C-alpha positions in Angstrom: 85.6 44.3 138.4 87.8 44.4 141.0 87.5 48.6 141.8 85.1 49.5 138.9 88.4 50.6 137.1 87.9 49.3 133.7 84.5 49.8 133.9 85.0 54.1 134.4 87.4 54.0 131.8 84.5 52.6 129.4 81.7 54.8 130.4 84.0 57.7 130.3 85.2 56.9 127.0 81.0 55.4 125.7 82.6 52.1 125.0 81.5 48.9 126.2 83.7 47.8 129.5 83.6 44.1 128.3 86.0 45.4 125.7 88.1 47.8 127.9 88.7 44.6 130.6 89.7 42.0 127.2 92.1 45.3 126.3 93.1 45.5 129.8 94.0 41.5 129.6 95.9 41.6 126.8 98.2 44.2 128.0 98.9 42.8 131.4 100.2 39.8 129.9 101.8 41.5 127.3 103.6 44.2 129.9 104.9 41.3 132.3 102.9 42.9 135.3 103.2 46.4 135.2 99.7 46.6 134.0 98.4 45.6 137.5 100.3 48.2 139.5 98.9 50.9 137.1 95.4 49.5 137.9 96.1 49.8 142.0 97.2 53.5 140.9 93.8 54.4 139.0 92.1 52.7 141.7 93.4 55.2 144.3 93.3 58.0 141.6 89.8 57.9 140.1 86.7 59.2 141.8 84.2 56.9 142.8 
């Protein structure tokens, strides 16, 4: 919801953005914060 990354991925894949957010939240806790860095990189790379 911060930069719309999960919503954009959900729209691209045709999935519900809430499902993508839940998966991403699980990945944040299991990757020890690496996914937070990945989120900000995607926010810079992805088009509006």
